[in-house]
C-alpha positions as a printed NumPy array, in Angstrom:
array([[  2.273,  -2.749,  13.619],
       [  4.944,  -4.412,  12.728],
       [  6.6  ,  -3.046,   9.875],
       [  9.311,  -5.524,   9.204],
       [  7.971,  -6.898,   5.132],
       [  7.766, -10.901,   5.022],
       [ 10.165, -13.113,   3.302],
       [  7.205, -13.534,   0.431],
       [  6.754,  -9.464,   0.667],
       [ 10.396,  -9.246,  -0.267],
       [ 10.072, -11.071,  -2.751],
       [  6.957,  -9.791,  -3.997],
       [  8.75 ,  -6.485,  -3.922],
       [ 11.7  ,  -7.611,  -5.765],
       [  9.509,  -8.529,  -8.405],
       [  7.681,  -5.291,  -9.292],
       [ 10.902,  -3.25 ,  -8.904],
       [ 12.604,  -5.518, -11.311],
       [  9.504,  -5.248, -13.796],
       [  9.291,  -1.712, -13.328],
       [ 12.868,  -0.887, -14.686],
       [ 12.89 ,  -4.136, -17.248],
       [  8.988,  -2.938, -18.842],
       [  8.476,   0.374, -18.582],
       [ 10.419,   2.686, -21.219],
       [ 12.927,   4.579, -19.645],
       [ 12.296,   8.009, -21.772],
       [  8.555,   7.632, -20.234],
       [ 10.331,   6.787, -16.473],
       [ 12.893,   9.913, -17.081],
       [  9.877,  12.264, -17.639],
       [  8.19 ,  11.137, -14.848],
       [ 11.375,  11.665, -12.372],
       [ 12.123,  14.96 , -14.194],
       [  8.663,  16.357, -13.125],
       [  8.205,  16.359, -16.971],
       [  4.19 ,  16.491, -18.567],
       [  3.531,  13.275, -20.117],
       [  1.957,  12.819, -23.76 ],
       [ -1.642,  10.693, -23.743],
       [  0.575,   8.017, -26.241],
       [  3.46 ,   7.267, -22.82 ],
       [  0.415,   7.456, -20.284],
       [ -1.093,   4.66 , -22.906],
       [  1.47 ,   2.522, -23.331],
       [  2.957,   2.408, -19.514],
       [ -0.371,   1.099, -18.933],
       [ -1.043,  -1.871, -21.2  ],
       [  2.073,  -2.968, -20.025],
       [  0.677,  -3.002, -16.558],
       [ -2.463,  -4.234, -17.748],
       [ -0.695,  -6.525, -19.933],
       [  0.79 ,  -8.356, -16.686],
       [ -2.201,  -8.159, -14.632],
       [ -1.16 ,  -5.229, -12.694],
       [ -3.346,  -2.022, -14.353],
       [ -6.093,  -2.678, -11.629],
       [ -4.915,  -4.699,  -9.001],
       [ -7.139,  -2.748,  -6.399],
       [-10.82 ,  -3.605,  -8.519],
       [-12.495,  -7.239,  -8.003],
       [-10.976, -10.102,  -9.176],
       [-13.471, -10.689, -11.674],
       [-13.07 ,  -7.307, -13.583],
       [ -9.13 ,  -7.69 , -13.686],
       [ -7.902,  -7.131,  -9.913],
       [ -5.76 ,  -9.026,  -7.841],
       [ -6.308, -11.401,  -4.684],
       [ -3.23 ,  -9.278,  -3.335],
       [ -3.236,  -8.422,   0.454],
       [ -3.243,  -4.44 ,   1.398],
       [  0.397,  -4.722,   2.306],
       [  0.862,  -6.307,  -1.205],
       [ -1.06 ,  -3.1  ,  -2.893],
       [  0.451,  -0.935,  -1.06 ],
       [  4.324,  -2.409,  -2.049],
       [  3.077,  -2.132,  -5.758],
       [  2.238,   1.256,  -5.572],
       [  4.815,   2.579,  -3.661],
       [  7.543,   0.318,  -6.03 ],
       [  5.929,   1.809,  -9.276],
       [  6.271,   5.734,  -7.82 ],
       [ 10.07 ,   5.215,  -6.606],
       [ 10.193,   3.798,  -9.913],
       [  9.635,   6.688, -11.913],
       [  6.513,   4.74 , -13.246],
       [  3.31 ,   6.497, -13.918],
       [  0.661,   5.72 , -12.044],
       [ -2.538,   3.284, -14.136],
       [ -4.858,   6.514, -15.192],
       [ -5.846,   8.133, -12.366],
       [ -9.866,   8.613, -13.284],
       [-10.32 ,   5.674, -14.797],
       [ -8.656,   3.052, -12.171],
       [ -8.743,   4.839,  -9.447],
       [-11.937,   6.745,  -9.039],
       [-14.547,   5.909, -12.086],
       [-13.8  ,   2.306, -12.002],
       [-13.852,   1.369,  -8.456],
       [-16.871,   3.025,  -8.068],
       [-18.591,   1.65 , -10.722],
       [-17.268,  -1.667,  -9.348],
       [-18.914,  -0.974,  -6.383],
       [-22.279,   0.78 ,  -7.154],
       [-23.23 ,   0.045, -10.811],
       [-25.46 ,  -3.141, -12.515],
       [-23.887,  -5.811, -14.383],
       [-24.777,  -4.284, -17.318],
       [-22.545,  -0.992, -17.055],
       [-19.578,  -2.956, -15.425],
       [-19.528,  -5.325, -18.41 ],
       [-19.643,  -2.293, -20.595],
       [-17.469,  -0.48 , -19.112],
       [-14.586,  -1.656, -16.812],
       [-12.405,  -3.627, -19.075],
       [-12.243,  -0.682, -21.24 ],
       [-11.451,   1.519, -18.577],
       [ -7.849,  -0.696, -16.873],
       [ -6.616,  -0.917, -20.685],
       [ -7.456,   2.166, -21.532],
       [ -9.206,   1.493, -24.926],
       [-11.409,   4.354, -23.32 ],
       [ -9.875,   7.568, -21.308],
       [-12.149,   8.758, -18.482],
       [-12.49 ,  12.163, -16.729],
       [-14.228,  13.894, -14.032],
       [-16.876,  16.472, -14.376],
       [-16.936,  17.318, -10.328],
       [-16.007,  21.003, -10.024],
       [-17.908,  24.123, -11.368],
       [-17.389,  27.748, -11.198],
       [-18.658,  28.799,  -7.788],
       [-18.828,  24.896,  -6.576],
       [-14.942,  23.866,  -6.007],
       [-14.779,  22.983,  -2.372],
       [-18.309,  23.42 ,  -1.305],
       [-19.318,  21.   ,  -4.211],
       [-22.587,  20.467,  -3.031],
       [-23.583,  23.093,  -4.588],
       [-22.929,  22.39 ,  -8.459],
       [-25.252,  23.617, -10.323],
       [-25.235,  21.082, -13.476],
       [-28.467,  19.863, -13.835],
       [-30.132,  16.768, -15.468],
       [-33.86 ,  16.501, -16.411],
       [-35.515,  13.573, -17.051],
       [-36.799,  13.366, -20.383],
       [-38.449,   9.85 , -21.237],
       [-36.056,   7.199, -21.781],
       [-33.138,  10.535, -21.376],
       [-31.465,  13.186, -18.948],
       [-31.296,  16.363, -20.933],
       [-27.911,  17.956, -19.162],
       [-27.556,  22.142, -19.172],
       [-24.566,  23.535, -17.383],
       [-20.29 ,  23.839, -17.033],
       [-17.837,  21.813, -15.241],
       [-14.156,  23.105, -14.978],
       [-10.767,  22.172, -14.266],
       [-11.291,  19.448, -15.955],
       [ -7.975,  17.469, -15.916],
       [ -7.029,  16.246, -19.679],
       [-10.356,  16.253, -20.605],
       [ -8.724,  17.211, -24.042],
       [ -8.299,  13.446, -24.356],
       [-11.204,  11.759, -22.903],
       [-14.038,   9.719, -24.651],
       [-16.118,   9.366, -21.446],
       [-16.502,  11.583, -18.553],
       [-17.913,  10.69 , -15.229],
       [-20.343,  13.681, -13.611],
       [-22.327,  14.798, -10.411],
       [-25.469,  16.402, -11.989],
       [-28.477,  18.118, -10.041],
       [-31.632,  15.69 , -10.426],
       [-33.856,  17.395,  -7.772],
       [-33.943,  20.538,  -7.653],
       [-36.298,  20.99 ,  -4.504],
       [-34.2  ,  18.454,  -2.267],
       [-31.321,  19.491,   0.298],
       [-28.221,  19.954,  -1.561],
       [-26.543,  17.019,  -0.73 ],
       [-29.555,  14.898,  -1.627],
       [-30.771,  15.708,  -5.046],
       [-27.552,  14.79 ,  -6.715],
       [-26.652,  12.147,  -9.261],
       [-23.974,  10.059, -10.657],
       [-24.215,  10.292, -14.489],
       [-21.309,   9.24 , -17.057],
       [-21.697,  10.52 , -20.785],
       [-20.29 ,  10.059, -24.148],
       [-17.893,  13.063, -24.819],
       [-18.682,  13.032, -28.751],
       [-22.379,  13.681, -27.374],
       [-23.71 ,  16.456, -29.689],
       [-23.794,  19.989, -27.181],
       [-20.368,  19.091, -25.04 ],
       [-17.839,  21.95 , -25.646],
       [-14.003,  21.342, -24.459],
       [-12.093,  24.42 , -23.587],
       [ -8.158,  24.523, -22.926],
       [ -7.007,  26.102, -19.176],
       [ -3.514,  27.363, -19.746],
       [ -2.165,  26.916, -16.311],
       [  1.003,  29.092, -14.984],
       [  3.74 ,  26.874, -16.02 ],
       [  2.453,  27.265, -19.382],
       [  0.896,  23.722, -20.112],
       [ -2.855,  22.472, -20.885],
       [ -3.852,  20.348, -18.758],
       [ -6.935,  21.123, -16.968],
       [-10.093,  22.118, -19.386],
       [-13.674,  23.859, -19.013],
       [-16.474,  21.496, -20.258],
       [-19.779,  22.842, -21.121],
       [-22.838,  20.912, -21.527],
       [-26.077,  22.632, -24.06 ],
       [-29.086,  20.267, -23.748],
       [-26.852,  17.039, -23.96 ],
       [-29.205,  14.109, -24.106],
       [-27.787,  11.186, -21.923],
       [-29.271,   7.802, -21.901],
       [-30.746,   7.016, -18.501],
       [-28.924,   3.787, -18.519],
       [-25.567,   5.71 , -18.226],
       [-26.904,   6.851, -14.192],
       [-24.645,   5.109, -11.637],
       [-26.318,   3.686,  -8.743],
       [-29.744,   5.49 ,  -7.764],
       [-30.891,   8.452,  -8.751],
       [-30.211,  11.385,  -6.   ],
       [-27.249,   8.933,  -4.383],
       [-24.759,  10.48 ,  -6.166],
       [-23.25 ,  12.554,  -2.86 ],
       [-22.819,   8.759,  -1.208],
       [-20.803,   8.089,  -4.49 ],
       [-18.726,  11.182,  -4.545],
       [-17.646,  10.705,  -1.314],
       [-16.465,   7.026,  -1.676],
       [-14.784,   8.2  ,  -4.825],
       [-13.235,  11.136,  -3.115],
       [-11.7  ,   9.064,  -0.084],
       [-10.278,   7.111,  -2.472],
       [ -8.289,  10.002,  -4.629],
       [ -7.298,  11.643,  -1.278],
       [ -5.639,   8.766,  -0.39 ],
       [ -3.698,   8.269,  -3.6  ],
       [ -3.005,  12.063,  -3.562],
       [ -0.286,  11.472,  -1.05 ],
       [  2.004,   9.445,  -3.342],
       [  4.694,   9.038,  -0.609],
       [  6.415,   6.848,  -3.646],
       [  7.141,   9.933,  -5.363],
       [  8.261,  12.105,  -3.369],
       [ 10.889,   9.538,  -1.654],
       [ 12.226,   9.539,  -5.205],
       [ 12.384,  13.087,  -5.681],
       [ 14.441,  13.441,  -2.665],
       [ 16.718,  10.261,  -3.606],
       [ 17.706,  12.633,  -6.452],
       [ 17.549,  15.883,  -4.853],
       [ 20.598,  14.526,  -2.416],
       [ 22.143,  12.803,  -5.692],
       [ 22.294,  15.964,  -7.543],
       [ 23.184,  18.087,  -4.502],
       [ 26.465,  16.45 ,  -4.158],
       [ 27.258,  16.934,  -7.564],
       [ 26.276,  20.956,  -7.388],
       [ 28.543,  23.662,  -6.823],
       [ 27.795,  25.602,  -3.943],
       [ 31.082,  28.004,  -2.679],
       [ 34.032,  25.587,  -2.134],
       [ 32.324,  22.56 ,  -1.971],
       [ 28.601,  21.246,  -3.114],
       [ 25.101,  22.19 ,  -2.089],
       [ 24.79 ,  19.408,   0.525],
       [ 28.155,  21.002,   2.388],
       [ 25.047,  23.533,   3.385],
       [ 23.974,  22.099,   6.914],
       [ 20.794,  24.436,   6.333],
       [ 19.532,  22.652,   3.275],
       [ 20.533,  18.624,   4.482],
       [ 18.559,  19.858,   7.413],
       [ 15.711,  20.365,   5.476],
       [ 15.93 ,  17.071,   2.782],
       [ 16.009,  15.266,   6.422],
       [ 12.681,  16.66 ,   8.091],
       [ 11.139,  16.007,   4.626],
       [ 12.427,  12.383,   4.68 ],
       [ 11.302,  12.64 ,   8.26 ],
       [  7.837,  13.348,   7.784],
       [  7.669,  11.075,   4.611],
       [  8.078,   7.95 ,   7.484],
       [  5.486,   8.916,   9.586],
       [  2.831,   9.694,   6.704],
       [  3.636,   6.086,   5.545],
       [  2.959,   4.583,   8.664],
       [ -0.443,   6.427,   8.335],
       [ -0.516,   5.028,   5.014],
       [ -0.184,   1.607,   5.883],
       [ -2.623,   1.959,   8.469],
       [ -5.561,   3.222,   5.926],
       [ -4.214,   0.878,   3.629],
       [ -4.502,  -1.926,   5.428],
       [ -8.466,  -0.646,   7.114],
       [ -9.486,  -0.119,   3.081],
       [ -8.506,  -3.784,   2.466],
       [-11.228,  -5.213,   4.305],
       [-13.772,  -6.611,   2.681],
       [-16.743,  -4.844,   4.205],
       [-15.234,  -1.341,   4.073],
       [-16.641,   0.977,   1.435],
       [-17.19 ,   3.624,   3.931],
       [-14.869,   6.392,   3.58 ],
       [-11.919,   6.79 ,   5.905],
       [-11.756,  10.461,   7.284],
       [ -7.503,   9.442,   7.457],
       [ -7.533,   9.875,   4.319],
       [ -7.621,  13.113,   4.475],
       [ -4.744,  13.593,   6.593],
       [ -2.751,  11.687,   3.94 ],
       [ -4.441,  14.555,   1.524],
       [ -3.264,  17.346,   3.557],
       [  0.6  ,  16.319,   4.785],
       [  1.092,  14.603,   1.403],
       [  0.386,  17.479,  -0.597],
       [  2.685,  19.526,   1.35 ],
       [  5.175,  17.254,   1.114],
       [  5.243,  17.013,  -2.508],
       [  5.06 ,  20.62 ,  -2.301],
       [  8.331,  20.681,  -0.34 ],
       [ 10.248,  18.597,  -2.367],
       [  9.726,  21.209,  -5.335],
       [ 10.597,  23.654,  -3.32 ],
       [ 14.   ,  21.585,  -2.758],
       [ 14.559,  21.187,  -6.689],
       [ 14.038,  24.68 ,  -7.094],
       [ 16.496,  25.799,  -4.689],
       [ 18.895,  23.204,  -5.834],
       [ 18.339,  24.058,  -9.244],
       [ 18.931,  27.717,  -8.542],
       [ 19.48 ,  30.624, -11.331],
       [ 19.938,  27.357, -13.589],
       [ 15.804,  27.267, -13.145],
       [ 15.35 ,  30.406, -15.198],
       [ 14.968,  30.151, -18.789],
       [ 17.753,  30.686, -20.595],
       [ 17.891,  31.5  , -24.347],
       [ 21.234,  30.24 , -25.326],
       [ 22.892,  27.636, -23.294],
       [ 26.031,  25.694, -24.384],
       [ 28.761,  23.242, -22.828],
       [ 31.185,  24.397, -19.878],
       [ 31.709,  24.017, -16.678],
       [ 28.989,  25.791, -15.389],
       [ 26.66 ,  23.58 , -16.399],
       [ 24.451,  21.862, -13.882],
       [ 25.091,  18.172, -13.14 ],
       [ 22.747,  15.74 , -15.494],
       [ 22.123,  18.473, -17.725],
       [ 19.344,  20.874, -18.503],
       [ 16.027,  18.753, -18.182],
       [ 15.701,  18.7  , -14.53 ],
       [ 16.375,  22.065, -14.283],
       [ 14.122,  23.258, -16.895],
       [ 11.64 ,  21.058, -15.286],
       [ 11.818,  22.218, -11.803],
       [ 10.183,  25.697, -11.827],
       [  6.941,  24.411, -13.943],
       [  7.088,  21.102, -11.722],
       [  6.934,  23.953,  -8.992],
       [  4.146,  25.767,  -9.985],
       [  1.981,  22.567, -10.827],
       [  2.457,  21.125,  -7.747],
       [  0.427,  24.768,  -6.253],
       [ -2.557,  22.291,  -6.96 ],
       [ -1.891,  19.497,  -5.288],
       [ -3.141,  20.833,  -1.704],
       [ -6.877,  22.09 ,  -3.23 ],
       [ -7.63 ,  19.218,  -5.945],
       [ -9.423,  16.277,  -4.407],
       [-10.999,  19.189,  -1.848],
       [ -8.565,  21.401,  -0.437],
       [ -6.627,  21.524,   2.592],
       [ -9.016,  23.705,   4.164],
       [-11.649,  21.205,   3.938],
       [ -9.817,  18.204,   4.937],
       [ -9.31 ,  19.941,   8.571],
       [-12.807,  20.192,   8.549],
       [-13.768,  16.273,   7.612],
       [-10.497,  15.54 ,  10.17 ],
       [-12.476,  17.798,  12.888],
       [-16.265,  15.605,  12.51 ],
       [-14.948,  12.697,  11.296],
       [-12.321,  11.897,  13.782],
       [-12.255,  13.842,  16.493],
       [-15.609,  14.35 ,  16.684],
       [-16.152,  18.125,  16.756]])
């Protein structure tokens, strides 16, 4: 594979790079860079700027807001957003529900939902995991029983990311209680204001409200909200999860973190010099950079395959991206905590002085929460242990 960009691709990269730095508010990008939580307004603002440029959902079919880009252009676009610390378009709208609907939904559903999802007029969340059905997702118990023109839904979902903001939820529900567990599942969408839906917060280790429990108590859902065919939801979920796992790699985000670590390390005092004078620390930074380059080549292969018009089957190589990408994200946050040292601990009083960290306290205050929050990336999208099984079956043929 020739990894050199053509002149047109370089021009496209420069266009995206300039747009990111000139049009996306600097305060939003600073929050992303430092690993601090974004508010709903930050995400909506950024996505609508991208959507106005036609760049919120470039991987969608063109009639629904996509761009006729090559796989390499799509790759460049995502990497430039990540390296500029621009929030990616809302994951559930743009990379999960949107592609499933565009591929498997009917025309009426596409017209109803896709444009609003691209502009974040509707905020979507995902209802997959349940207590006792996380990595073993096919064991889910939330059921939808047909009652005339409606399904009646009862059950519970958990780890529902940003469900407190959501207008709609896409869910896997069991519609055939007698079938083999993968074959009795359907893909259903529900209005979050429906009677019988309750959202309860889960406060994570770093003190953030990012995930939730969602309860369904005899929720009536119109049959027209079924996506695709009844009892084919497992196929749609596999398609969705392959897209999610590819996106979890977030190579550009880790690149941006590593560049920031190198810059800060040269300013952070340590002994008679700086942290960057520590050969062991430099070696571990270099190790992450080398692994990132290897992963980048793999991601380009997967991106090229996904760009084919006939490619709707999930690529098991996306599991490779998910495993290694999540590990490298975690490695970068570990280096940040080491770099911050005792500054990463909360301090009740701080004043200006020679002992203050370079670049101020915002980045060190975010170092430990970012470290804790990134423990999850090896679990969501299917735990890394499960991804090893996917690779063994889909790539090694075991």
